[in-house]
N, C-alpha and C positions, 0 to 999 in steps of 0.2 A: 548195644541196642541198635537194631536195624530200623530202617525207615518204615518198614511195615508195622513195627511195634509202636510207633509214635502216634499220639493222639492227633486229631484234626486240629489245624491251627485256627486261631481267631484273629480277625483284623479289627483293631481298635481305631476309632475315629480320631483324627487329628484334633487336639484340644483347641478351643477358641479362647481368645483373650478379651477381657472387658476393658473399655476405655471411658466408662462413665458410671458413677455409683448408682444412678437411678434409671438411665435409659438403657434398657436391655437390648435395644437394636444396635448400640455402639459396640459391636464385637467384630473380631477379625482373627484369622489364624496367623496372619503375618504381623509381628510386633511393630515393625517400622512403618508399614503401610497403614496400620491402624493408628499410629501416632499422627501421621500426616493427615489422615482423613478425619479423625475425631479429636485429636489432642490427647494429652495425658489424663489418666484416671483422676488425678488430684488437681485438675485445672480449676482455679478459683478457690482452692482450699489454702491452708496455711503454709504456703511456700514463699520464701523471701522474694520480694520483687522491688528492686533488682537483686540478683544474686551477686554478692560482692566477692571478688576473687583477689586474694593476696598472692604474691609470687616470691620464689626463692630460686636464685640462679647463681652460676659461677661468676666471679668478679668480671665485670665488663660485658656480661652476656644477657642481661635482663631483656634487652630489646627482642631477643628471640621469642621469649614468652609473650611480650606485648603484641608482637605481630601474630603469634599463634592465637591469642584471644580474639584479635580482630577477625581472623579467619572463621571463628565460630559464628560470627554474624553475617558471613557471606554465603553465597549459593555455590554448590559444586555438583557436577554430574559425575556419576561413578564411571570408572574405567575398568573395574574388575567386579566379579560376581554380579554382572549386569542382569542376570536372570532373577536375582534376589534383591539387590541393593537399590532402593529408590534414590532419587536425587536428594541432596541435603539442601533444604530451603533456607536455613539460617536458624540459630538457636531460638530466637523469640517466635518465629513462625511455627516451630514444632511444639514448644512447651508453653507458649503463651505467657512467659515471664522474660524479663530482660536480664542480661548478664553484663556486668561492668567491672572495671578494676576498682579495688578498694582504695582507701586514702593512701597518700604518699608514704606514711610511716609503716605501711603493711607490705612494702616492696623492698626486699632485702637481697643482698649479694653475699656470698661466702667470702672469707678473708682472701685478700690478694695473694698472701704468702702460701695459701693452701696448695697451689699448683706445684711449687718447688718442693714443699714437704712431701707431697704425694709421690712425686717422681723419685725422691731420694730415699723413701722408706722401703724396707723389706716387707712391711705389712701395710700396704696402701689402704686396705679396708679399714684398719684401725684409725688411720689418719682421717680418712673420709668420714667415718662414723662419728668421730669426735667433733669434727667441724660441723656436721649436720646437727648433732645434738645441741651444740652451743647456739646455733642459729634458731633452731626450733624453740629453745627455751626463751629466746628473746621475743619471738613471734607470739608465744603463749601469753606474754604480758599485754598483747594488743588483741587478744582473742575476740573481744566484743566488737571489733572494728571490721571483721570480715567473716564470710560464711564458709568459703572453701579455699584451701591453699594449693597452688600449683607449684610443683618442684621440677626444675629442668635438670636432667642428668645427661651430659654429653657422652658419646661413645668412647672417647679417649680415657674415660674413668672406668671402663668396664672391668678391669682387673680388680678394682676395689668393691665390686658389687657382691662378691662372695669371698669367704675366707679360704685359707690354704687347706691342704690335705689334713683331715682330722679335725678341722675347726668348724663348729656349728654356727656359721654366721651367714646372714643374708641381709643386704642393705635395705631392701624393700621391707622385709619383716621388722628390721630394727627401727626403721622410721615409723612404721605403722604402730609398733608397740609404744613408742613415745607419744605420738600424736593421739592415739586412741585413749591413752590414759588421761590426756589433757582435753578430750572431747573436741578434737580438731579434725575435721574431714580433710583428706589430702588426696590430690591427684598427681601421681608421678608421671612426667612426660619424658620419655626417652627420645634421644635424637633420631635413631634409626627407625623405630616403630611409630614415631609421632611427628616430629618436625620435618624429617626428610622423606617420609613415606610417600610414594608417588600418588596413590589414590587418595585425594584429599577428602572425598565424600565418605570413604570408609573410616578415615581417622576422625572426621567430625561426628559421625554417628556414634562411634565408640566413646569419644571423650564427652560429647554432648549428653548422652544417656547417663554416663557416670556422674557428670557434674550435677545434673538435675536430681539424681537419686541421692547423692552425697549431701545436697543442700536440703534434703528432707522430702523431696517429691516422690510420688508413686506413679511410675510410667503406665503400668497396667496391672491387672489382676486376672485370675482365672475366671472364666465366664460361667461355666457349668460344673459345679462340684457338689459333692454330698455335704449337706449342711451339718453343723454341729460335729465336725470332724477336726481333729488336731493331728498335724504331721510333725514328727520330731526326728531330727537327724543327730546321731551321736558319733563323735569322733574322739579318739584318744591320741595323746602325744606323750613321749618320754623325753625328759630333759637329760642332757649328758650328766654323768655322775660327777664329773669334775666341776660342774657349775656351782656346787655347794647349795643349790636350791632343792626344794622337794623334788624327788625323782620323777613323779608322775603328775600329769595334769589331764583331767578329762574335760573336754570342751563340748558342751551340748549346744548345738545350733538353736536359734530361737524357735519357739513353737510356731509353726505355720498354721494359719487359719484355713478354713475350708476353701477360701479363694486364693490360697497360696501366698498371702501377704503375712509378713512378720517383721518387726523392726528391732527386736531385742533377743538376747540370748543370755544364758548363764554359763559361767566358767567355774569349775569346782576342783580344788586340789584334794587328793586323797592318797592315803598310804596303804589302804586295804585293797590290794590287787595281786594278781598272779600273772606272770609273763610266760607265754608259750610261743615259741618261734617268733620272738620280738613283738608279739601282739599281747597287749595287756587286757585282762578281764577283771571286772569288778566283783567284789563280794556282794552278797544279797543286801546287806545293810547299805553299802555305798550306792548300789544301783537304785535302791529305794529312795535315798536322799536326793540323787540327781533327778530322778523322774518326778519326785514330789515338788522339787523346785521348778521344774519345767511346767508342771500343772498349775503352780501358783501364777506363772506368767499368763497362761490361758485364762484362768479365772479372773485375773485383774483386768483383762481386756474384754471380758464378757460378763460383767456385773455379778461375779461370783459363781457363775454356772460352770459345771464340768462338761466336757465334751461327751457326746453319746458314743463316739468311736475314736480310738487312738491308733495311729500307725507309726511305728518306730522303725527307722532305717539305720543300719550300720553295715560296714564292709566286712566285719568279722562275725563269726557265729555267736549266737547267744548261748552262753553256758547255762546249765540248770539254775545256778544261783542267781544269774542275771535275769532269767525268765521269772523266777520267783519274786525278785525285787520289783520288777515291772508290774507284775500282777497285783502285788500288794499295794503299790502306789496308785494303780488304776482300778481299784476294786469298785468304785462307783460308776465306772464306764460300762456300757452294755457290750461293747465289742473291742477287742484288743488284737492288733496284728503286729507281730514282731518279725520283720523281714530283713534277712541278710541280702545285700546286693553285691554280687561278685562281678567285677569289671573285666578281669583277665580270664577268659574262658577259651577252650579249644574249639568250641562249636563254630561252624560257619553255615550259612544258608544261601542257596542260589535259587532265584525265582525262575520257574519254568512256565511256559505258556503253550497252549495248544497250537499246532501249526495251522495255517490257513487251508492246507490240503491234508489229506490223510497221512498219518505217520506218527512217529514218536514225538512226545513233547520236547520242545527246544528251549535252551537257555534264553531268557528274555534280554532285551537290550538294557534294562535297568535293574538295579539291585532289589533285594527284598524290601517291601514297603515298610516304612517306619510305622510302628504300632502293631507289627505282627507278634502274636503271642502263641507260644507253643508249649504245651504242658509236657513235662517229662515224667511226672508222677504226682502223687497226692500232695507232696511238699516241695516240688521243684518245677520251675518253669523257665523258659527262655523268652526274653522280651527284646525286640529290636527297637531301641530308642534312636538308633542311627539307621537311616535308610531313605528310600525314595518317598517324596511327599507330593501329592497332587494339589492343584489349586494355587501354586506359587508362580508358575510360569506356564508357557504353552505346552511344555512337556514335563514329565516328573522331575522334581528338583531333588538333586542329590548333593547335600552339603559336603564340601570338600572335593567332590567330583573325582575321587580316586579310591582304589582299593575295594575290597569286599567287606561290607559293614559287619562288625562283630555284634552279637547280642550280649546283653547282660544276663546273668543267671540270678534268679530270685529263689531264695530258700526260706520257706516259712517255718519259724520256730514256735510260733503261737498264732492262733486264729483258725478260722474254718471257712467253708464255702468255696466258691469258684475263685479263680485268679483274676477275673475281669476287673473288679473294683480296685483291688490293690495295684494291679499292673497299670490301669488307666491313671491312677493317681500319680504313679511314678512318671509316666509319660507326660502328664500335664505339668508336674513340678520341674521337668527338664526344660521348661520354657520360662521359668521365673527368675532367671539371673539378670538383674538390672545393670550389671557391670559388663555386659556383653551384647553386641549387636547381632549375634547369630540367631537363627530360627530356634535353635535348641542346643543344649549341652548333652553329652553322652550320659551323664548322671543327673538324678534329680537334685534340685537346689538344696534339699535337706543335707545331702552329702557333699555337694560342691562347696557350700558355705562352711560346713563343719570342718572340712580339710583346711580351708584358709584360716579359720578361727583358731584351730588347735596349733597351727604353725606359728601364728603371731602371739597368741596368749602365753605360750611357754617362754617368751622373751620378755614379758612384762615383769617388773620388779616385784609387784605384789598384786594379788587378785582381790578386788572388792567383793562385798557381799551383795551389792545391788546389781541388777541386770545391766548389760552393755547394749548399746545400739550398734547394729551391724554396719551402718553406713560409715562409721569411723574405721572399719577394718577393710572396706572394699578397696 
């Protein structure tokens, strides 16, 4: 396809975020500046005050975490990303709630002999996982005495963070699987990326945001969205055959409201699937079950009402049986969009601008603008969720400041009309990750969260029938 055959591109506006449930004027395109200026969306609502933090550290190293918690209450100026990152004024100044250490019984250290056992073992990840499991079980007995648990992992244990060749093990996901089952929010603090990282403002923004969200707070929501719309992210994961557990898990991210908020999700085991190129696809019956349960979440949050419009995102194609299952589950909805989001595409785009004097257009100094939408056909489009953004600094802000931004490819398997609404929703949902201090993610939160959930859920011993809160998996 040549450039002359491409449709004219559309430039979607940068989505704004809301920082107050009633005041429509409390909006900003910048999540962190919005927090500094207006405070969090859930300010004054049911968020613990103070947020009580428990700690778990290697033997003799708890002081590292105590000092780190004190830093959260201090002010820091940024030394990197200065065109984006505001100064960190302190946790209470940003979120309007206090943060403090929990009672003495909630501060534990791993066994002193762990260090020797870890160094002597040919499988250090097994030794480390076992020690962490024992400690977490003890802390679970004191669950009512704290709100969030901080775990310190030093860099010298890095060999134990993953398994060996052919072993499906990840310490982060192992810990999350245990604590999520117990309803225990956890923040893992690494030495290199947390305690020793040079830019303290950057670290405090990342950890402060995560702490507030994991304690039940809502930092922001989307300001301008289509009402009575539900967004669903669907992700699949396969368990190893040798695990002895059901081979397949489908993890459906929580149903997101029109404002991008959602605090629960469902996880559902199934055996009715087909694997093609290592990608599983559901039968019509199983897709109907998954989507029906997802709709139950929405109705429970909206006094029994069904959404007028539903948008479902996943990274693989929707097979005909999956389309039929979705349509059957959403038969009461007026509009249904089933959109495949492909992250790895070969397309690139370069922004050109007219020269100041007569001549050929020249490559601009900045990349393609974020929000650029280019139709490839009636069912395909390219969307730049990564690109230059105006209004962040004196010049266009390019997150990461390197490379040529790739678009994502949108493939519609059901739905009709222009791409504008579906693409803008994806652009807006890329700003709804409360576990990240960046302006946006490359993917919408429906898929970012779904990937995390599917990775952790497959490590859980058993899946309950009730919905899970995502804050336990962040």
